[in-house]
C-alpha positions in Angstrom: 0.0 0.0 0.0 1.2 3.5 -0.7 0.4 4.5 2.8 2.8 1.9 4.1 5.7 2.7 1.7 5.4 6.4 1.6 4.1 8.9 -1.0 6.5 9.3 -3.9 7.4 12.9 -5.0 10.0 11.9 -7.5 12.2 13.3 -10.3 14.0 11.6 -13.2 17.4 13.3 -13.4 19.1 10.9 -15.8 20.6 13.7 -17.9 21.9 15.7 -15.0 25.6 14.7 -15.2 25.7 15.7 -18.9 24.0 19.0 -18.2 26.5 19.7 -15.4 29.5 18.6 -17.6 28.4 21.1 -20.3 28.2 24.0 -17.9 24.6 23.9 -16.6 24.1 25.8 -13.3 21.2 25.7 -10.9 19.8 28.2 -8.4 17.2 28.3 -5.7 14.1 30.4 -6.4 15.7 33.3 -4.5 18.8 33.2 -6.6 21.4 31.4 -4.4 23.4 28.8 -6.4 23.1 25.2 -5.5 23.4 21.6 -6.5 20.3 20.5 -8.5 19.7 17.5 -6.4 19.9 19.5 -3.1 17.5 22.0 -4.6 15.1 19.2 -5.5 15.4 17.7 -2.0 14.9 21.0 -0.3 11.7 21.4 -2.3 10.2 18.1 -1.1 11.4 15.7 -3.8 12.1 12.4 -2.0 12.9 9.9 -4.9 15.2 10.0 -7.9 14.5 7.9 -10.9 17.4 6.8 -13.1 17.2 5.0 -16.5 19.7 2.4 -17.4 20.8 1.5 -21.0 22.7 -1.7 -21.6 25.5 -0.3 -23.9 24.9 3.2 -25.1 28.0 3.4 -27.3 28.6 2.6 -31.0 31.1 -0.1 -32.0 33.9 2.5 -32.0 33.1 3.5 -28.4 31.3 6.8 -29.3 28.6 7.5 -26.6 25.0 8.0 -27.8 24.6 11.0 -25.5 21.3 12.0 -23.8 23.0 11.2 -20.5 24.9 8.2 -21.7 23.0 6.2 -19.0 25.3 3.2 -18.6 25.9 1.6 -15.3 28.9 3.8 -14.5 26.9 7.0 -14.9 23.9 5.5 -13.1 26.1 4.6 -10.1 27.5 8.1 -9.9 24.1 9.7 -9.8 22.6 7.0 -7.5 25.4 7.5 -5.0 24.9 11.3 -4.9 21.1 10.8 -4.5 21.5 8.2 -1.6 24.0 10.4 0.2 21.4 13.2 0.1 18.8 10.9 1.6 16.7 10.1 -1.5 15.1 6.8 -2.3 15.8 5.8 -5.8 14.2 3.8 -8.6 16.2 2.0 -11.3 14.4 1.9 -14.7 15.8 -0.9 -16.8 15.1 -0.1 -20.5 16.5 -3.3 -21.9 17.9 -1.4 -24.8 21.1 0.4 -25.7 19.2 3.8 -26.0 15.7 5.2 -25.5 12.9 2.6 -25.2 9.3 3.8 -25.5 6.1 2.8 -27.3 7.7 3.9 -30.6 10.9 1.9 -30.3 12.1 -1.0 -28.2 15.3 -2.0 -29.9 17.0 -5.2 -28.6 20.5 -4.5 -27.2 23.3 -5.1 -29.6 24.6 -7.9 -27.5 21.3 -9.8 -27.5 20.3 -9.4 -31.1 19.7 -12.8 -32.7 18.4 -14.3 -29.4 14.8 -15.4 -28.9 12.6 -17.4 -26.6 14.3 -18.9 -23.5 17.7 -17.6 -24.6 16.5 -14.0 -24.6 14.7 -14.5 -21.3 17.9 -15.8 -19.7 19.8 -12.8 -21.1 17.3 -10.5 -19.3 17.5 -12.5 -16.1 21.3 -12.6 -16.0 21.7 -8.9 -16.9 19.1 -7.8 -14.3 20.6 -10.1 -11.6 24.2 -9.0 -12.3 23.3 -5.3 -12.3 21.4 -5.5 -9.0 24.1 -7.7 -7.3 26.7 -5.1 -8.3 24.6 -2.3 -6.8 24.0 -4.3 -3.7 27.8 -4.7 -3.3 28.1 -1.0 -3.7 25.5 -0.4 -1.0 23.3 1.2 -3.6 20.5 -1.3 -4.0 17.4 0.7 -5.3 14.2 0.6 -3.3 12.2 0.4 -6.6 12.9 -1.2 -9.9 11.0 -0.8 -13.1 11.2 -3.8 -15.4 11.2 -2.2 -18.8 10.1 1.3 -19.8 6.7 2.3 -21.3 5.9 -1.3 -22.3 2.6 -0.5 -24.1 3.9 -2.0 -27.3 6.0 -4.6 -25.7 9.8 -4.8 -25.4 12.8 -6.3 -27.1 11.4 -6.1 -30.6 10.7 -8.0 -32.7 10.5 -11.0 -30.3 8.4 -9.2 -27.6 6.4 -6.8 -29.7 2.7 -6.2 -29.1 0.4 -8.1 -29.4 2.7 -11.1 -28.6 1.6 -11.2 -25.0 3.1 -14.7 -24.3 6.5 -13.4 -25.1 5.9 -10.0 -23.3 4.9 -11.9 -20.2 7.8 -14.2 -20.4 10.4 -11.5 -20.8 9.0 -9.1 -18.2 8.7 -12.1 -15.8 12.4 -12.9 -16.3 13.3 -9.4 -15.1 10.9 -9.6 -12.2 12.3 -13.0 -11.1 15.8 -11.6 -11.1 14.8 -8.7 -8.9 13.1 -11.0 -6.5 16.1 -13.3 -6.4 18.4 -10.4 -5.3 16.0 -8.9 -2.8 12.3 -9.7 -2.5 11.7 -6.4 -0.6 12.4 -4.3 -3.7 9.2 -2.9 -5.0 8.7 -3.8 -8.7 7.0 -1.6 -11.2 5.6 -2.4 -14.6 5.2 0.8 -16.6 3.0 1.7 -19.6 2.5 5.1 -21.4 -0.7 7.0 -22.1 -2.1 7.1 -18.6 -5.4 8.5 -19.9 -6.3 5.4 -22.0 -8.1 2.9 -19.9 -8.6 0.4 -22.7 -4.8 0.1 -23.1 -4.3 -0.8 -19.5 -7.2 -3.3 -19.3 -6.1 -5.1 -22.5 -2.4 -5.1 -21.5 -2.7 -6.3 -17.9 -5.5 -8.7 -18.5 -3.4 -10.4 -21.2 -0.2 -10.2 -19.1 -1.8 -12.1 -16.2 -3.6 -14.5 -18.5 -0.2 -15.4 -20.0 1.2 -16.2 -16.6 3.1 -13.0 -16.0 4.7 -12.8 -12.5 3.3 -10.7 -9.7 4.6 -7.2 -9.1 3.8 -4.2 -6.8 3.2 -1.0 -8.8 1.6 -0.1 -12.1 3.4 2.9 -13.5 1.7 5.3 -15.9 3.1 8.0 -18.1 0.9 11.1 -18.2 1.8 14.0 -20.5 -1.3 16.2 -20.9 -0.3 17.3 -24.4 -0.5 13.7 -25.7 -2.6 11.8 -23.2 -5.8 13.8 -22.8 -7.6 15.5 -19.9 -6.6 15.0 -16.3 -10.0 13.4 -15.7 -9.1 10.6 -18.1 -6.0 9.9 -16.0 -7.9 10.0 -12.8 -10.7 7.6 -13.9 -8.0 5.2 -15.3 -6.0 5.2 -12.1 -9.2 4.5 -10.1 -10.3 1.6 -12.4 -6.8 0.0 -12.7 -6.2 0.2 -8.9 -9.5 -1.5 -8.2 -9.2 -4.0 -11.0 -5.7 -5.2 -10.3 -5.1 -4.3 -6.6 -1.8 -2.6 -7.3 -0.4 0.8 -6.2 -0.4 3.4 -9.0 2.5 5.7 -9.6 2.5 8.4 -12.3 6.0 7.3 -13.3 6.6 10.1 -15.9 4.9 13.4 -16.1 5.6 17.1 -16.9 4.0 20.4 -17.8 5.3 23.4 -19.7 6.0 26.7 -18.0 6.6 28.8 -21.2 6.3 28.9 -25.0 9.4 31.0 -25.3 11.9 29.3 -27.6 15.4 28.5 -26.4 17.1 28.1 -29.7 19.9 30.6 -29.0 20.8 28.8 -25.7 21.3 25.4 -27.5 23.8 26.8 -29.9 22.6 24.7 -32.8 21.7 25.7 -36.3 18.0 25.4 -37.1 18.4 22.3 -39.2 20.2 20.5 -36.3 17.6 21.0 -33.6 14.3 19.2 -33.2 12.7 22.0 -31.1 10.2 21.9 -28.2 8.1 18.8 -27.7 5.5 21.0 -26.0 4.6 23.4 -28.8 2.0 26.2 -29.1 -0.1 23.9 -31.2 -0.1 21.2 -28.5 -0.7 23.7 -25.8 -4.0 24.5 -27.3 -5.2 21.0 -26.3 -4.6 21.2 -22.6 -6.4 22.6 -19.6 -3.6 24.7 -18.2 -1.7 27.8 -19.6 1.9 27.2 -20.3 3.1 29.6 -17.6 4.8 29.1 -14.3 1.4 29.4 -12.6 -0.1 26.9 -15.0 2.7 24.5 -14.3 2.1 24.9 -10.5 -1.7 24.4 -10.9 -1.1 21.2 -13.0 1.0 19.8 -10.2 -1.7 20.6 -7.6 -4.4 18.9 -9.7 -2.2 15.9 -10.5 -1.6 15.4 -6.8 -5.3 15.6 -6.1 -6.1 13.1 -8.8 -3.6 10.6 -7.4 -4.9 11.1 -3.8 -8.4 10.3 -5.1 -7.3 6.7 -5.9 -9.2 4.5 -3.4 -7.7 2.1 -0.9 -4.5 4.0 -0.4 -3.3 2.9 -3.8 -2.3 6.4 -5.1 1.5 6.0 -4.8 2.7 9.4 -6.1 4.4 10.8 -9.1 7.8 11.2 -10.8 8.5 14.4 -12.7 10.4 13.6 -15.9 13.7 15.4 -16.5 13.1 18.6 -14.4 16.8 19.6 -14.7 17.2 19.2 -18.5 17.9 22.9 -19.1 19.2 24.2 -22.4 23.0 24.1 -22.6 25.0 23.4 -25.8 26.0 19.8 -26.3 23.2 18.1 -24.4 20.9 16.6 -27.0 18.3 13.9 -27.0 20.3 12.0 -29.6 23.6 12.5 -31.5 24.7 11.1 -34.9 25.9 7.8 -33.4 22.6 7.4 -31.6 20.6 8.1 -34.7 22.5 5.4 -36.6 21.6 2.9 -33.8 17.9 3.8 -33.8 17.5 4.3 -37.6 15.9 7.7 -37.0 16.7 10.8 -38.9 16.8 13.3 -36.1 17.5 16.1 -35.7 18.9 16.4 -32.2 18.7 19.1 -29.6 16.8 19.5 -26.3 13.1 18.9 -26.6 12.3 19.4 -23.0 13.7 22.6 -21.6 10.3 24.4 -21.5 8.9 21.6 -19.4 11.7 21.6 -16.7 11.2 22.7 -13.1 14.1 25.1 -13.6 13.9 28.0 -16.0 16.3 28.5 -18.9 18.8 30.2 -16.5 18.6 27.3 -14.1 16.5 29.1 -11.5 13.9 27.0 -9.6 10.3 27.6 -10.7 7.3 28.1 -8.5 6.1 24.5 -9.3 9.0 23.2 -7.2 7.7 25.2 -4.2 4.3 23.7 -4.9 5.7 20.2 -4.8 7.3 21.0 -1.4 3.9 21.6 0.1 1.9 18.8 -1.5 
């Protein structure tokens, strides 16, 4: 129950080291400089979420960027977070780069595997990673087995609608977590938190195919793409009652401005993808893209989570609140695009949805989170 384990007010800061390495600076709302993690902690954030990519480098050793979230970088951030008193969640992507509903690319080292051999690769990798973290006194309190699994994982073998394979592969990861420490809380995470039919179909089929038990259903909710807040609320209520699991909004964000930040990225126009939260998308949502609108969004999100019955409203994790616009920190570089087969361009898509403004100053929504 969420009441037993504590309400999560989290932040995914997986790109933080790269932002810092490229000159990003952070400040409290009153202007004093500070470490981004300390500023988050002092504003009530109590959990850090970190993604893990298997091998985010091309065959020549060139990193893919976007945080280069291999185990080395993850350990550095996890140690900083733990030393500051945060709980943390490790999000296995089971890919060498971004994994989401649009792409779930099997890691280079596992390509060609299928069936039991691929399940054993997941198990062995998950087990070895967690045993290493345990030896470093950095065992996470939470683990997400896969990331935004709406369309499956480890394509083509585990691609939707192949639920027997999906259940087999996810269960391999869960089994490894349980074998290291049965007290770790395990999350299974889908996107589109406003779409109840997705969650019913996915989890009904997962359990029907013998998928192993877990503790938390994670939902991504971005209002620009996933509909009104009421859709999220009704889905959380239904899913919590139907499956008896805690619900955590595992990724969320809201824009605070429509001002462009092109000059701060230092990229020519053809090299930058631009803002994900555009003026066109802003017309779809219930909140103005202002600092006040961002704060109101967080208040209402919290209220929606609190309305989940049975104490199953477990909290939220804000996605990449510290990804401010600094040159050199892009969602994908040329090496990464060759891996994914996408055409780009790169750049920072997220700066106008951070919890720090373009200068790195804490926004009012952080103060709101503190008092939720």
